[in-house]
Kinemage of the C-alpha trace (Angstrom):
@kinemage 1
@onewidth
@group {chain A} dominant
@subgroup {mainchain}
@vectorlist {calphas} color= white
{ca met a 1} P 14.999 30.133 -42.530
{ca ser a 2} L 18.237 29.559 -44.345
{ca thr a 3} L 18.808 26.467 -46.539
{ca asn a 4} L 22.216 25.696 -44.743
{ca arg a 5} L 20.590 26.226 -41.209
{ca phe a 6} L 17.493 24.252 -42.370
{ca phe a 7} L 20.326 21.382 -43.159
{ca arg a 8} L 22.039 21.889 -40.277
{ca leu a 9} L 19.380 21.230 -38.178
{ca ser a 10} L 17.836 18.616 -40.079
{ca leu a 11} L 21.550 16.729 -39.846
{ca ala a 12} L 21.182 17.318 -35.926
{ca ile a 13} L 17.822 15.619 -35.676
{ca phe a 14} L 19.090 12.974 -37.780
{ca val a 15} L 21.959 11.912 -35.711
{ca leu a 16} L 19.953 12.265 -32.322
{ca leu a 17} L 17.324 9.819 -34.077
{ca ser a 18} L 19.987 7.416 -34.781
{ca val a 19} L 21.300 7.034 -31.651
{ca pro a 20} L 20.612 3.366 -30.647
{ca leu a 21} L 18.502 3.000 -27.356
{ca asn a 22} L 21.055 0.661 -25.995
{ca ala a 23} L 23.865 2.687 -26.441
{ca thr a 24} L 26.853 1.224 -25.400
{ca phe a 25} L 29.920 2.512 -23.387
{ca gly a 26} L 33.200 -0.170 -24.146
{ca asn a 27} L 31.996 -3.174 -23.494
{ca gly a 28} L 29.012 -2.424 -21.481
{ca ile a 29} L 25.364 -1.521 -22.029
{ca ile a 30} L 24.756 1.930 -20.547
{ca ala a 31} L 21.659 2.239 -18.162
{ca ile a 32} L 19.986 4.195 -15.229
{ca thr a 33} L 19.680 2.775 -11.593
{ca lys a 34} L 16.545 3.411 -9.991
{ca pro a 35} L 15.296 2.736 -6.428
{ca ser a 36} L 13.860 -0.767 -5.782
{ca ala a 37} L 11.380 0.682 -4.375
{ca asp a 38} L 9.944 4.054 -4.574
{ca val a 39} L 6.771 4.989 -2.852
{ca thr a 40} L 4.359 7.918 -2.598
{ca leu a 41} L 1.511 7.738 0.113
{ca ser a 42} L -1.641 9.931 0.318
{ca phe a 43} L -4.340 9.619 2.953
{ca val a 44} L -7.798 8.387 1.304
{ca gln a 45} L -9.793 10.997 2.886
{ca ala a 46} L -9.400 14.929 3.392
{ca gly a 47} L -8.199 16.153 7.171
{ca arg a 48} L -5.839 18.071 8.976
{ca ile a 49} L -2.124 17.073 9.492
{ca gly a 50} L -1.630 16.450 13.317
{ca met a 51} L 2.173 15.105 13.418
{ca ile a 52} L 4.855 14.645 10.992
{ca asn a 53} L 7.014 12.246 13.091
{ca phe a 54} L 10.418 12.199 10.206
{ca lys a 55} L 12.164 14.964 8.243
{ca glu a 56} L 13.510 14.341 4.852
{ca gly a 57} L 16.677 12.164 4.323
{ca asp a 58} L 15.783 10.167 7.825
{ca ser a 59} L 15.682 6.370 7.493
{ca val a 60} L 12.510 4.355 8.450
{ca lys a 61} L 11.181 0.531 8.801
{ca ile a 62} L 8.345 -0.831 7.461
{ca gly a 63} L 5.669 -0.011 10.067
{ca asp a 64} L 7.020 3.441 11.211
{ca ile a 65} L 4.143 6.307 11.261
{ca leu a 66} L 5.298 8.398 9.151
{ca val a 67} L 2.176 11.346 9.411
{ca lys a 68} L -0.793 11.329 11.057
{ca gln a 69} L -3.844 13.405 10.519
{ca asp a 70} L -5.364 15.332 13.698
{ca asp a 71} L -7.788 12.631 14.942
{ca ala a 72} L -9.133 14.048 18.323
{ca val a 73} L -13.091 13.925 17.008
{ca glu a 74} L -12.720 10.211 15.510
{ca lys a 75} L -11.282 9.066 18.898
{ca ala a 76} L -14.018 10.816 21.005
{ca arg a 77} L -16.228 9.085 18.598
{ca leu a 78} L -14.405 5.870 18.965
{ca ala a 79} L -14.933 5.796 22.645
{ca gln a 80} L -18.784 6.143 22.546
{ca leu a 81} L -18.794 3.067 20.055
{ca glu a 82} L -16.429 1.001 22.427
{ca ala a 83} L -19.004 1.460 25.310
{ca glu a 84} L -21.718 0.355 23.303
{ca ser a 85} L -19.927 -2.416 21.762
{ca thr a 86} L -19.210 -4.083 25.347
{ca asp a 87} L -23.101 -2.951 26.737
{ca lys a 88} L -25.011 -5.812 27.152
{ca thr a 89} L -27.981 -4.187 29.068
{ca lys a 90} L -30.390 -4.640 26.525
{ca ile a 91} L -29.536 -8.294 25.964
{ca gln a 92} L -29.758 -8.997 29.624
{ca ala a 93} L -33.139 -7.272 29.603
{ca ser a 94} L -34.724 -9.190 26.937
{ca glu a 95} L -33.287 -12.429 28.328
{ca phe a 96} L -35.050 -11.916 31.591
{ca ser a 97} L -38.093 -10.998 29.751
{ca leu a 98} L -38.283 -13.913 27.752
{ca ala a 99} L -37.734 -16.135 31.144
{ca gln a 100} L -40.491 -14.156 32.432
{ca arg a 101} L -42.740 -15.168 29.208
{ca arg a 102} L -41.581 -18.959 29.806
{ca val a 103} L -42.837 -18.846 33.308
{ca asp a 104} L -46.118 -17.133 32.187
{ca leu a 105} L -47.164 -19.568 29.851
{ca lys a 106} L -46.127 -22.526 31.461
{ca arg a 107} L -48.474 -21.401 34.589
{ca leu a 108} L -51.267 -20.918 31.934
{ca glu a 109} L -50.622 -24.235 30.569
{ca ala a 110} L -50.828 -25.950 34.148
{ca arg a 111} L -54.204 -24.831 34.490
{ca pro a 112} L -56.240 -25.440 30.847
{ca lys a 113} L -59.637 -25.146 32.723
{ca ala a 114} L -58.802 -21.815 34.651
{ca val a 115} L -57.952 -19.799 31.404
{ca thr a 116} L -59.117 -19.208 27.873
{ca gln a 117} L -58.017 -19.958 24.607
{ca thr a 118} L -57.526 -16.356 24.034
{ca glu a 119} L -55.282 -16.123 27.325
{ca leu a 120} L -53.469 -19.105 26.121
{ca glu a 121} L -52.905 -18.005 22.592
{ca his a 122} L -51.832 -14.073 24.075
{ca ala a 123} L -49.151 -15.685 26.134
{ca lys a 124} L -47.461 -17.692 23.275
{ca leu a 125} L -47.453 -14.554 21.472
{ca asn a 126} L -45.639 -12.808 24.278
{ca leu a 127} L -42.991 -15.491 24.232
{ca asn a 128} L -42.779 -14.986 20.382
{ca ile a 129} L -42.385 -11.421 20.627
{ca ala a 130} L -39.729 -12.033 23.484
{ca glu a 131} L -37.383 -14.082 21.819
{ca leu a 132} L -37.596 -11.761 18.623
{ca ser a 133} L -36.699 -8.983 21.000
{ca leu a 134} L -33.867 -11.182 22.682
{ca arg a 135} L -32.511 -11.924 18.546
{ca val a 136} L -32.591 -8.274 17.904
{ca ala a 137} L -30.936 -7.063 20.938
{ca val a 138} L -28.028 -9.433 20.020
{ca phe a 139} L -28.058 -8.340 16.726
{ca gln a 140} L -27.880 -4.517 17.685
{ca his a 141} L -24.821 -5.508 20.093
{ca glu a 142} L -23.079 -7.079 17.100
{ca gln a 143} L -23.704 -4.391 15.344
{ca ala a 144} L -22.392 -2.237 17.682
{ca gln a 145} L -18.921 -4.135 17.876
{ca arg a 146} L -18.336 -3.947 13.999
{ca lys a 147} L -19.255 0.038 14.302
{ca tyr a 148} L -16.520 -0.145 16.723
{ca glu a 149} L -14.224 -1.864 14.701
{ca glu a 150} L -14.994 -0.013 11.737
{ca ala a 151} L -14.125 3.152 13.586
{ca lys a 152} L -10.761 1.616 14.752
{ca leu a 153} L -9.830 1.310 10.869
{ca gln a 154} L -10.937 4.468 10.414
{ca ile a 155} L -8.443 5.818 12.690
{ca glu a 156} L -5.566 3.565 11.669
{ca arg a 157} L -6.155 4.679 7.832
{ca met a 158} L -5.666 8.409 9.392
{ca ser a 159} L -2.135 7.307 9.860
{ca leu a 160} L 0.642 7.219 7.336
{ca lys a 161} L 2.512 4.086 8.159
{ca ser a 162} L 6.071 3.437 5.824
{ca pro a 163} L 5.340 -0.127 3.600
{ca ile a 164} L 9.192 -0.592 3.099
{ca asp a 165} L 12.650 -0.049 4.744
{ca gly a 166} L 13.853 3.080 3.346
{ca arg a 167} L 14.565 6.554 3.788
{ca ile a 168} L 12.467 9.670 3.497
{ca glu a 169} L 12.791 11.238 -0.150
{ca ser a 170} L 10.654 14.255 0.134
{ca ile a 171} L 7.993 15.486 2.602
{ca glu a 172} L 4.962 17.583 0.419
{ca ile a 173} L 3.136 18.714 3.445
{ca glu a 174} L 3.363 20.975 6.791
{ca ala a 175} L 2.110 20.271 10.221
{ca gly a 176} L -1.619 21.880 10.844
{ca glu a 177} L -1.953 22.090 6.820
{ca ser a 178} L -5.048 20.656 5.529
{ca val a 179} L -4.998 18.266 2.732
{ca asn a 180} L -7.532 16.386 0.620
{ca ala a 181} L -7.791 12.825 -0.174
{ca leu a 182} L -5.311 11.119 -2.204
{ca asp a 183} L -2.851 14.337 -2.779
{ca asp a 184} L 0.987 13.347 -2.341
{ca val a 185} L 2.178 13.472 1.365
{ca val a 186} L 5.343 11.502 1.361
{ca arg a 187} L 7.811 9.714 -0.837
{ca val a 188} L 9.498 6.857 0.767
{ca val a 189} L 12.897 5.362 -1.215
{ca arg a 190} L 14.618 2.478 -0.816
{ca ile a 191} L 18.253 2.468 -2.820
{ca asn a 192} L 19.933 -0.520 -1.535
{ca pro a 193} L 19.494 -2.730 -3.518
{ca leu a 194} L 19.169 -0.785 -6.376
{ca trp a 195} L 17.404 -1.713 -9.760
{ca ile a 196} L 18.865 -1.199 -13.345
{ca asp a 197} L 16.645 -2.124 -16.254
{ca val a 198} L 18.763 -2.829 -19.036
{ca pro a 199} L 17.617 -2.887 -22.961
{ca val a 200} L 19.467 -6.215 -23.933
{ca pro a 201} L 19.813 -6.879 -27.674
{ca leu a 202} L 17.602 -9.686 -28.370
{ca ser a 203} L 20.400 -11.092 -29.963
{ca gln a 204} L 22.407 -11.452 -26.623
{ca thr a 205} L 19.166 -12.451 -24.394
{ca ala a 206} L 19.205 -15.973 -25.284
{ca lys a 207} L 21.231 -17.555 -22.967
{ca leu a 208} L 20.131 -14.903 -20.204
{ca arg a 209} L 18.516 -16.547 -17.168
{ca tyr a 210} L 16.624 -15.569 -13.940
{ca gly a 211} L 19.723 -15.425 -11.137
{ca his a 212} L 22.475 -14.781 -13.638
{ca thr a 213} L 25.262 -12.689 -12.682
{ca ala a 214} L 25.597 -9.127 -14.433
{ca met a 215} L 28.505 -6.633 -13.655
{ca val a 216} L 27.571 -3.106 -12.939
{ca gly a 217} L 30.259 -0.138 -13.306
{ca phe a 218} L 29.687 2.880 -11.681
{ca pro a 219} L 31.249 6.469 -12.974
{ca ser a 220} L 33.585 8.578 -11.398
{ca pro a 221} L 34.163 9.961 -9.145
{ca gln a 222} L 34.095 7.349 -6.831
{ca lys a 223} L 34.276 4.245 -9.646
{ca met a 224} L 33.401 1.251 -8.540
{ca ser a 225} L 32.081 -2.016 -10.059
{ca val a 226} L 29.773 -4.439 -8.356
{ca glu a 227} L 28.203 -7.802 -8.911
{ca gly a 228} L 24.432 -7.966 -9.797
{ca thr a 229} L 21.611 -10.119 -10.006
{ca val a 230} L 19.270 -10.820 -13.026
{ca ile a 231} L 15.956 -10.682 -11.641
{ca phe a 232} L 13.449 -10.328 -14.360
{ca ile a 233} L 13.291 -10.838 -17.958
{ca ala a 234} L 10.733 -9.124 -20.022
{ca ala a 235} L 8.406 -11.358 -22.361
{ca val a 236} L 7.981 -8.775 -24.905
{ca ala a 237} L 10.390 -7.066 -26.678
{ca asp a 238} L 10.680 -3.151 -28.161
{ca ala a 239} L 10.649 -3.661 -31.510
{ca gly a 240} L 11.708 0.143 -32.362
{ca ser a 241} L 15.451 -0.499 -30.726
{ca asp a 242} L 15.086 -4.358 -31.030
{ca thr a 243} L 15.825 -5.013 -27.254
{ca leu a 244} L 14.484 -6.697 -24.005
{ca arg a 245} L 14.398 -5.578 -21.215
{ca val a 246} L 16.081 -7.420 -18.273
{ca arg a 247} L 15.885 -6.147 -14.736
{ca ile a 248} L 19.619 -6.230 -12.755
{ca gln a 249} L 19.542 -5.967 -8.672
{ca ala a 250} L 22.342 -4.508 -7.300
{ca pro a 251} L 23.812 -4.183 -3.742
{ca asn a 252} L 24.481 -0.311 -2.549
{ca asn a 253} L 26.125 -0.425 0.464
{ca ser a 254} L 27.512 2.739 -0.381
{ca asn a 255} L 24.197 4.347 -0.839
{ca arg a 256} L 24.900 5.868 -4.060
{ca pro a 257} L 22.230 7.965 -5.413
{ca ala a 258} L 19.532 6.333 -7.934
{ca gly a 259} L 19.839 7.865 -11.308
{ca glu a 260} L 23.192 7.512 -12.294
{ca his a 261} L 24.458 5.997 -15.551
{ca val a 262} L 26.031 2.833 -15.354
{ca thr a 263} L 27.507 0.386 -17.623
{ca val a 264} L 26.063 -3.576 -17.378
{ca thr a 265} L 28.176 -6.296 -18.804
{ca phe a 266} L 26.770 -9.914 -18.552
{ca pro a 267} L 29.762 -12.582 -18.112
{ca thr a 268} L 27.308 -15.152 -19.475
{ca leu a 269} L 27.012 -13.482 -22.900
{ca gln a 270} L 30.983 -13.295 -23.034
{ca glu a 271} L 31.409 -16.844 -22.729
């Protein structure tokens, strides 16, 4: 590499590194908008995609089922567990057996001279066994109910529901396709309101408070300005740039895309 070329390259790198992270345009601090919510959903278990209810760009509400795995086998198992959870035949049989053992013991105790001590002890033992059998039947019934509830929860986990009001940004799978656990499946974003993380110089943050107004200037071709609000002020400054991260929430009724460069000014700092 020639000396002149090396010098020019070194000078370019120096200039780039000399640009402050909180570069300003006019009187505003340059920052980038981002969604106020950005969620990528995945299944917790592997399976085959059975249904996709929305397409990219669609608006969704909280609780909307976006994607479902094929759950035919799980539903068949659920029906079996539901039948077991509602069946009280074993409990009723144990109750009748216990009642009979009590009657048997009572009859023997009513004729103390006609029965041996062994027969009496045997009747008492049968009564204890019947009581334990009833407890086991009740416990098994309760376990069947728990298994049924567990199976219902398992089927619910085979559906991805939107956790926010927003829009579908991307869908990474097709109906009929098999996915592994934790694979990215669908991304949902909320761009109204927008968030803007602004690197404010430390020397200017003393006056900032939660709820203060911030003016956000959007660029051409649809140049506009909206009034935002300070919703977060970081507790730790960035030592390299000597700035503090301040988050602004701004309305986006015109549905501008997130990721735009904007300028942010704080009327409080200009007073």
